[in-house]
N, CA, C and O of each residue as an XYZ file, in Angstrom:
600
protein
N       0.940     -1.228      0.153
C       0.296      0.056      0.190
C       0.736      1.361      0.051
O       1.747      1.458      0.748
N       0.483      2.455     -0.516
C       1.817      3.685     -1.168
C       0.948      4.322     -0.210
O      -0.280      4.254     -0.155
N       2.015      5.161      0.792
C       1.337      6.158      1.587
C       1.812      7.665      0.347
O       2.819      8.049     -0.248
N       0.376      8.085      0.497
C      -0.008      9.024     -0.566
C       0.538     10.537      0.510
O       0.345     10.622      1.723
N       1.165     11.483     -0.283
C       1.249     12.902      0.305
C      -0.064     13.554      0.802
O      -1.001     13.407      0.018
N      -0.290     14.125      1.741
C      -1.509     15.086      1.523
C      -2.172     15.831      0.647
O      -3.372     16.097      0.708
N      -0.814     16.451     -0.821
C      -1.216     17.004     -1.470
C      -1.589     15.940     -2.697
O      -2.267     16.370     -3.630
N      -1.152     14.564     -2.701
C      -1.742     13.616     -3.642
C      -3.042     13.687     -3.441
O      -3.927     14.028     -4.225
N      -3.141     13.142     -1.700
C      -4.367     12.598     -1.194
C      -5.604     13.237     -1.746
O      -6.512     12.557     -2.226
N      -5.650     14.880     -1.662
C      -6.216     15.819     -2.198
C      -6.655     16.077     -3.546
O      -7.793     16.482     -3.784
N      -5.613     15.809     -4.621
C      -5.727     15.726     -6.011
C      -6.483     14.382     -6.285
O      -6.964     14.427     -7.417
N      -6.732     13.313     -5.707
C      -7.203     12.468     -5.768
C      -8.717     12.317     -5.035
O      -9.524     11.457     -5.387
N      -8.935     13.156     -4.112
C     -10.394     13.351     -3.349
C     -11.229     14.336     -4.677
O     -12.392     14.200     -5.059
N     -10.248     15.265     -5.149
C     -10.691     16.340     -5.925
C     -11.340     15.415     -7.189
O     -12.454     15.440     -7.711
N     -10.504     14.838     -7.368
C     -10.806     14.131     -9.008
C     -11.882     12.854     -9.079
O     -12.289     12.281    -10.089
N     -12.246     12.564     -7.524
C     -13.183     11.470     -7.054
C     -14.731     11.926     -6.909
O     -15.765     11.278     -7.076
N     -14.469     13.575     -6.457
C     -15.516     14.023     -6.017
C     -16.369     14.621     -7.108
O     -16.008     15.433     -7.960
N     -17.910     13.926     -6.891
C     -18.462     15.052     -8.583
C     -18.520     16.405     -8.175
O     -18.431     16.760     -7.000
N     -18.725     17.454     -9.516
C     -18.569     18.997     -9.095
C     -19.958     19.217     -8.741
O     -20.821     18.689     -9.441
N     -20.289     19.943     -7.727
C     -21.404     20.288     -7.529
C     -21.868     21.642     -8.024
O     -21.229     22.656     -7.739
N     -23.144     21.684     -8.877
C     -23.261     22.771     -9.362
C     -24.399     23.913     -8.519
O     -25.601     24.071     -8.734
N     -23.456     24.635     -7.456
C     -23.753     25.881     -6.851
C     -24.982     26.554     -7.433
O     -26.084     26.316     -6.939
N     -24.840     27.429     -8.516
C     -25.593     28.409     -9.063
C     -27.121     27.745     -9.385
O     -28.152     28.395     -9.556
N     -26.968     26.152     -9.422
C     -28.458     25.347     -9.856
C     -29.011     25.029     -8.532
O     -30.195     25.018     -8.194
N     -27.914     24.761     -7.808
C     -28.840     24.330     -6.415
C     -29.374     25.810     -5.844
O     -30.559     25.846     -5.511
N     -28.883     26.568     -5.759
C     -28.943     27.838     -4.988
C     -30.565     28.202     -5.736
O     -31.561     28.495     -5.075
N     -30.534     28.133     -6.729
C     -31.612     28.478     -7.335
C     -32.996     27.639     -7.015
O     -34.094     28.026     -6.616
N     -32.385     26.060     -7.425
C     -33.505     25.342     -6.438
C     -34.329     25.846     -5.660
O     -35.523     26.147     -5.662
N     -32.976     25.903     -4.606
C     -33.637     25.852     -3.053
C     -34.414     27.515     -2.846
O     -35.125     27.904     -1.919
N     -34.006     28.176     -3.955
C     -34.878     29.412     -3.816
C     -36.027     29.521     -4.308
O     -36.976     30.248     -4.016
N     -35.890     28.803     -5.023
C     -37.475     28.467     -6.001
C     -38.002     27.680     -5.056
O     -38.504     28.409     -4.200
N     -38.147     26.427     -4.763
C     -38.692     25.690     -3.708
C     -39.247     26.582     -2.470
O     -40.428     26.847     -2.245
N     -38.043     27.002     -1.679
C     -38.506     27.811     -0.382
C     -39.640     28.785     -0.826
O     -40.513     28.961      0.024
N     -39.747     29.293     -1.729
C     -39.996     30.690     -1.876
C     -41.779     30.001     -2.714
O     -42.824     30.644     -2.610
N     -41.691     28.806     -3.370
C     -43.056     28.627     -3.416
C     -43.832     28.197     -1.796
O     -44.911     28.678     -1.452
N     -43.155     27.366     -1.078
C     -43.620     26.767      0.347
C     -43.864     28.238      0.815
O     -44.955     28.579      1.271
N     -43.266     28.724      0.742
C     -43.412     30.617      1.675
C     -45.016     31.012      1.052
O     -46.067     31.140      1.680
N     -44.812     31.113     -0.073
C     -46.252     31.690     -0.778
C     -47.433     30.629     -1.085
O     -48.457     30.952     -1.687
N     -47.242     29.667     -0.729
C     -48.486     28.366     -0.689
C     -48.772     28.782      0.893
O     -49.911     28.565      1.308
N     -47.711     29.422      1.883
C     -48.266     29.692      3.438
C     -48.833     31.058      3.096
O     -49.858     31.180      3.765
N     -48.666     31.942      2.492
C     -48.936     32.894      2.208
C     -50.635     32.986      1.913
O     -51.504     33.540      2.586
N     -50.751     32.158      0.539
C     -51.769     31.583      0.411
C     -53.117     30.867      1.296
O     -54.288     31.031      0.953
N     -52.788     30.245      2.205
C     -53.166     29.780      3.339
C     -53.756     30.407      4.269
O     -54.890     30.168      4.681
N     -52.876     31.402      4.721
C     -52.857     32.767      5.792
C     -54.431     33.559      4.871
O     -55.521     33.708      5.425
N     -54.178     33.881      3.682
C     -54.820     34.866      2.942
C     -56.608     33.610      3.154
O     -57.763     33.907      3.458
N     -56.164     32.711      2.920
C     -57.539     31.529      3.213
C     -58.278     31.775      4.346
O     -59.504     31.851      4.420
N     -57.317     31.919      5.387
C     -58.116     31.828      6.732
C     -58.844     33.606      7.261
O     -59.799     33.998      7.931
N     -57.671     34.258      6.450
C     -58.097     35.666      6.923
C     -59.158     36.483      5.953
O     -59.651     37.593      6.159
N     -59.384     35.474      4.682
C     -60.573     35.930      4.215
C     -62.043     34.928      3.999
O     -62.992     35.198      3.263
N     -61.920     34.002      4.675
C     -62.672     33.007      4.436
C     -63.749     32.540      6.102
O     -64.836     32.043      6.399
N     -62.470     33.144      6.781
C     -63.211     32.542      8.112
C     -62.741     33.801      8.919
O     -62.627     33.803     10.145
N     -62.506     34.764      8.184
C     -62.590     36.922      8.907
C     -61.574     36.347     10.348
O     -62.002     36.771     11.421
N     -60.431     35.533     10.429
C     -59.914     35.444     11.250
C     -58.853     36.592     11.374
O     -58.294     36.987     10.350
N     -58.502     37.247     12.830
C     -57.313     38.382     12.524
C     -56.307     38.145     12.379
O     -56.096     36.958     12.129
N     -55.532     38.743     12.418
C     -53.734     38.595     11.714
C     -53.095     37.131     12.517
O     -52.445     36.212     12.020
N     -53.553     37.326     13.905
C     -52.681     36.884     15.039
C     -53.320     35.001     14.720
O     -52.535     34.078     14.506
N     -54.335     34.892     14.753
C     -55.377     34.088     14.607
C     -55.050     33.037     13.046
O     -54.843     31.824     13.001
N     -55.101     33.937     12.013
C     -54.802     33.217     10.832
C     -53.421     32.550     10.290
O     -53.194     31.683      9.446
N     -52.406     33.515     11.341
C     -50.780     33.142     11.134
C     -50.686     32.086     12.035
O     -49.837     31.284     11.648
N     -51.415     31.639     13.478
C     -51.415     30.506     14.189
C     -51.815     29.606     13.418
O     -50.922     28.862     13.012
N     -53.260     29.315     12.917
C     -53.924     28.142     11.860
C     -52.944     28.114     10.913
O     -52.592     26.947     10.741
N     -52.331     28.902     10.202
C     -51.260     28.763      8.679
C     -50.221     27.847      9.084
O     -49.953     26.788      8.516
N     -49.594     28.376     10.214
C     -48.534     27.731     10.904
C     -48.857     25.965     10.971
O     -48.137     25.051     10.571
N     -50.123     25.907     11.588
C     -50.638     24.488     12.118
C     -50.519     23.901     10.803
O     -49.722     22.974     10.663
N     -51.380     24.418      9.554
C     -51.220     23.490      8.416
C     -50.376     23.394      7.654
O     -50.302     22.415      6.912
N     -49.426     24.479      7.629
C     -47.991     24.292      6.940
C     -47.309     22.677      7.885
O     -46.731     21.733      7.346
N     -47.563     22.796      9.046
C     -46.853     21.700      9.805
C     -47.732     20.524      9.543
O     -47.215     19.407      9.525
N     -49.005     20.666      9.340
C     -49.835     19.104      9.035
C     -49.363     18.331      7.995
O     -49.138     17.123      8.073
N     -49.119     19.453      6.424
C     -49.243     19.167      5.177
C     -47.848     18.864      5.259
O     -47.625     17.858      4.585
N     -46.558     19.424      5.939
C     -45.389     18.238      6.076
C     -45.413     17.310      7.024
O     -44.439     16.566      7.136
N     -46.184     17.218      7.617
C     -46.374     15.823      8.304
C     -46.325     14.723      7.274
O     -45.444     13.903      7.015
N     -47.932     15.010      6.582
C     -48.571     14.336      6.110
C     -47.123     13.638      4.666
O     -46.809     12.467      4.455
N     -46.742     14.545      4.176
C     -46.244     14.804      3.080
C     -44.867     14.021      3.741
O     -44.511     13.181      2.915
N     -44.185     14.008      4.656
C     -43.232     13.078      5.349
C     -43.432     11.471      5.370
O     -42.621     10.579      5.120
N     -44.847     11.406      5.771
C     -45.250     10.365      5.973
C     -45.587      9.360      4.556
O     -45.785      8.152      4.426
N     -45.547     10.397      3.698
C     -46.463      9.769      2.338
C     -44.769      9.093      1.591
O     -44.602      8.203      0.757
N     -43.715      9.994      2.345
C     -42.330      9.811      1.420
C     -41.868     10.535      0.605
O     -40.833     10.203      0.028
N     -42.685     12.078      0.240
C     -43.192     12.915     -0.701
C     -42.201     14.191     -0.329
O     -41.377     14.709     -1.083
N     -42.496     14.547      1.000
C     -41.257     15.552      1.359
C     -40.142     15.352      1.150
O     -39.560     16.321      0.664
N     -39.394     14.244      1.353
C     -37.596     13.469      0.880
C     -37.812     13.827     -0.776
O     -37.061     14.562     -1.418
N     -38.886     13.208     -1.254
C     -38.436     13.679     -2.996
C     -38.301     15.359     -3.181
O     -37.259     15.951     -3.460
N     -39.343     15.836     -3.002
C     -39.147     17.515     -2.854
C     -37.841     18.190     -1.734
O     -37.601     19.386     -1.564
N     -37.348     17.362     -1.275
C     -36.276     18.196     -0.323
C     -35.032     17.753     -1.471
O     -33.996     18.415     -1.532
N     -35.247     16.689     -2.263
C     -33.536     16.077     -2.718
C     -33.610     17.146     -4.039
O     -32.584     17.138     -4.719
N     -34.760     18.129     -4.524
C     -34.632     19.204     -5.438
C     -34.535     20.432     -4.803
O     -33.778     21.256     -5.316
N     -35.285     20.804     -3.550
C     -35.311     21.563     -3.027
C     -33.919     22.194     -1.826
O     -33.721     23.304     -1.332
N     -33.123     20.770     -1.706
C     -32.177     21.359     -0.824
C     -32.614     21.942      0.920
O     -33.215     21.343      1.812
N     -31.976     23.423      0.887
C     -32.227     24.171      2.178
C     -33.336     25.177      2.140
O     -33.665     25.914      3.070
N     -34.083     25.087      0.477
C     -35.152     25.696      0.758
C     -36.046     25.182      1.467
O     -36.858     26.024      1.852
N     -36.335     23.710      1.955
C     -37.128     23.004      1.883
C     -37.014     22.720      3.639
O     -37.931     22.254      4.315
N     -35.530     23.167      4.207
C     -34.942     23.243      5.486
C     -35.552     24.421      6.273
O     -36.127     24.136      7.323
N     -35.491     25.748      5.875
C     -35.959     26.814      6.281
C     -37.348     26.913      6.689
O     -37.558     27.312      7.834
N     -38.233     26.647      6.018
C     -39.573     27.608      6.136
C     -40.132     26.197      7.600
O     -39.655     25.062      7.589
N     -40.756     26.485      8.248
C     -41.542     25.610      9.107
C     -41.586     24.319      8.638
O     -41.255     23.377      9.358
N     -41.876     24.209      7.756
C     -42.336     22.845      7.237
C     -41.218     21.738      7.614
O     -41.390     20.591      8.028
N     -39.817     22.555      7.299
C     -38.281     21.510      7.626
C     -38.244     20.796      8.932
O     -37.919     19.641      9.205
N     -38.687     21.850      9.716
C     -38.888     21.743     11.232
C     -40.069     20.617     11.336
O     -39.846     19.497     11.795
N     -40.869     20.878     11.038
C     -42.034     19.223     10.542
C     -41.267     17.986     10.726
O     -41.079     17.082     11.540
N     -40.841     18.487      9.309
C     -40.160     16.948      8.555
C     -39.058     16.696      9.470
O     -39.012     15.514      9.811
N     -38.186     17.414      9.959
C     -37.493     17.007     11.436
C     -38.020     16.193     12.484
O     -37.444     15.210     12.948
N     -38.868     16.526     12.757
C     -40.065     15.606     13.601
C     -40.551     14.393     13.516
O     -40.805     13.564     14.390
N     -40.666     14.371     12.265
C     -41.880     13.350     11.814
C     -41.076     12.207     11.131
O     -41.375     11.018     11.243
N     -39.833     12.774     10.279
C     -38.841     11.604      9.965
C     -38.359     10.735     11.131
O     -38.897      9.628     11.124
N     -37.410     10.956     12.223
C     -37.138      9.913     12.983
C     -38.326      9.191     13.839
O     -38.043      8.131     14.398
N     -39.242      9.560     13.925
C     -40.601      8.548     14.448
C     -40.936      8.101     13.812
O     -41.473      7.092     14.270
N     -41.083      8.221     11.917
C     -41.433      6.738     11.150
C     -40.261      6.036     11.376
O     -40.313      4.848     11.697
N     -39.035      6.720     11.228
C     -37.865      5.345     10.995
C     -38.212      4.826     12.286
O     -38.798      3.784     11.994
N     -38.207      4.926     13.644
C     -37.639      3.967     14.779
C     -39.451      3.503     15.171
O     -39.630      2.576     15.961
N     -40.322      4.019     14.730
C     -42.110      3.428     14.842
C     -42.101      1.865     15.199
O     -42.984      1.273     15.822
N     -40.528      1.136     14.501
C     -40.966     -0.492     14.391
C     -40.470     -0.602     15.846
O     -40.866     -1.634     16.387
N     -39.768      0.127     16.558
C     -39.282     -0.294     18.178
C     -40.532      0.127     19.074
O     -40.405     -0.044     20.286
N     -41.536      0.575     18.673
C     -42.479      0.673     19.654
C     -42.385      2.093     20.175
O     -41.365      2.780     20.222
N     -44.024      2.537     20.690
C     -43.586      3.866     20.974
C     -42.603      4.563     22.246
O     -42.010      5.625     22.061
N     -42.553      4.065     23.100
C     -41.875      4.341     24.061
C     -40.033      4.612     23.586
O     -39.332      5.624     23.567
N     -39.761      3.111     23.240
C     -38.497      3.415     23.125
C     -37.821      3.644     21.568
O     -36.648      3.743     21.209
N     -39.340      3.690     20.680
C     -38.749      3.903     19.377
C     -39.413      5.495     18.697
O     -38.735      6.285     18.040
N     -40.590      5.643     18.988
C     -41.042      7.143     18.689
C     -40.903      8.012     19.532
O     -40.622      9.149     19.152
N     -41.052      7.739     20.860
C     -40.662      8.663     21.978
C     -39.582      8.948     22.480
O     -39.441      9.924     23.216
N     -38.622      8.126     22.157
C     -37.122      8.230     22.385
C     -36.572      9.010     21.499
O     -35.958      9.991     21.920
N     -36.643      8.806     20.290
C     -36.452      9.205     19.018
C     -36.849     10.146     18.435
O     -36.189     10.667     17.536
N     -38.132     10.620     18.852
C     -38.977     11.950     17.864
C     -38.174     13.099     17.715
O     -38.297     13.993     16.877
N     -37.153     12.960     18.811
C     -36.612     14.551     18.912
C     -35.506     14.585     18.640
O     -34.857     15.549     19.048
N     -34.916     13.658     17.927
C     -33.195     13.194     17.686
C     -32.833     14.344     16.998
O     -31.854     14.975     17.398
N     -33.468     14.728     16.017
C     -32.653     15.861     15.305
C     -33.291     17.467     15.080
O     -32.635     18.355     14.536
N     -34.620     17.645     15.578
C     -34.945     18.955     15.479
C     -34.411     19.174     17.394
O     -34.034     20.305     17.703
N     -34.425     18.184     18.400
C     -33.887     18.252     19.766
C     -32.881     19.728     19.943
O     -33.092     20.835     20.437
N     -31.848     19.159     19.342
C     -30.705     20.502     19.334
C     -31.298     21.723     18.696
O     -30.711     22.744     19.052
N     -32.195     21.904     17.937
C     -32.952     23.098     17.381
C     -33.888     23.582     18.491
O     -34.207     24.764     18.617
N     -34.127     23.019     18.943
C     -35.111     23.380     20.275
C     -34.320     24.113     21.602
O     -34.338     25.238     22.102
N     -33.709     22.998     21.845
C     -32.555     23.042     22.963
C     -31.720     24.842     22.962
O     -31.855     25.743     23.789
N     -30.842     24.799     21.614
C     -30.293     25.776     21.149
C     -31.423     27.268     20.761
O     -31.099     28.438     20.968
N     -32.203     26.995     20.416
C     -33.338     28.004     19.907
C     -33.438     28.863     20.960
O     -33.069     30.017     21.179
N     -34.468     27.387     22.005
C     -34.311     28.152     23.925
C     -33.538     29.035     24.700
O     -33.891     30.074     25.256
N     -32.362     28.452     24.664
C     -31.218     29.056     24.915
C     -30.744     30.007     24.617
O     -30.543     30.953     25.378
N     -30.385     29.944     23.107
C     -30.260     31.691     22.991
C     -31.565     32.760     23.057
O     -31.115     33.903     23.133
N     -32.867     32.750     23.054
C     -33.582     33.280     23.187
C     -33.842     33.773     24.272
O     -34.330     34.900     24.347
N     -33.499     32.833     25.626
C     -33.348     33.543     26.753
C     -31.868     34.795     26.860
O     -31.723     35.967     27.206
N     -31.225     33.964     26.468
C     -29.980     34.932     26.455
C     -29.798     36.534     25.651
O     -29.249     37.609     25.893
N     -30.702     35.862     24.472
C     -31.197     37.396     23.855
C     -32.234     38.470     24.902
O     -32.090     39.691     24.962
N     -33.040     37.852     25.496
C     -33.503     38.146     26.654
C     -33.013     39.119     27.507
O     -33.215     40.329     27.614
N     -32.253     38.230     28.151
C     -31.438     39.565     29.412
C     -30.514     40.085     28.421
O     -30.990     41.200     28.206
N     -29.665     39.988     27.810
C     -29.029     41.041     27.087
C     -30.306     42.447     27.014
O     -30.400     43.577     27.493
N     -31.014     41.680     26.243
C     -32.400     42.833     25.798
C     -32.680     43.720     27.182
O     -32.655     44.950     27.184
N     -32.932     42.955     28.286
C     -33.369     43.533     29.769
C     -32.217     44.565     29.615
O     -32.383     45.761     29.377
N     -30.851     43.844     29.808
C     -30.168     44.592     30.597
C     -29.426     45.859     29.577
O     -28.777     46.786     30.064
N     -29.663     45.687     28.122
C     -29.310     47.237     27.172
C     -30.814     47.974     27.412
O     -30.835     49.144     27.031
N     -31.606     47.651     27.773
C     -32.735     48.525     28.020
C     -33.019     49.219     29.426
O     -33.367     50.399     29.479
N     -32.866     48.479     30.493
C     -33.331     48.732     31.695
C     -31.975     49.726     32.394
O     -32.055     50.804     32.983
N     -30.683     48.842     32.046
C     -29.650     49.533     32.664
C     -28.527     50.595     31.689
O     -27.610     51.167     32.278
N     -28.684     50.741     30.438
C     -27.914     50.964     29.832
C     -28.737     52.025     28.979
O     -28.197     52.620     28.047
C-alpha cells in the first residue's frame, strides 16, 4: 500500500468527487423555498378571508396547517423527494422543522411507542429546540440589561 502525501490525496479526492452545481442548487432552493412560503401566504389569506380570522389567529392556523401538510408529505415519502430537489429551501420554512420531527418518528416506529417513537422523535429537532430556547433566553437577558440599565 502506497503512502500518499496530503497533496496527492487531496488531488485524488478532488478528482473522485463530483462537481457541485452551486448556482443551480441555490436557484432550486430559492424557488422551492419561495413556493413553500407563497403557499403559506395563500393559506394565510384563505384563513383571513373565508374565516374572518384576525392576523394572529390566521398566522397561527397557517403554521398549524403547514406543519400538518409537511407531516403528511413526510409520512407518504413525498417530502424527501421534494427536499432532494429543494435542498435548504425545504429546511428553512416551518415545514422543514415538521419534517425533522416526523422523519425519526417514522424511522423508529418499529421499536415501539416508548423506546422508538418517544425516545427518537426529537433526535434531529431536539438540538434546534434546545439551542433556540437557550439563545432566546440569552437574547432576552441582553435586551433587558441594555434597555433598563443602559
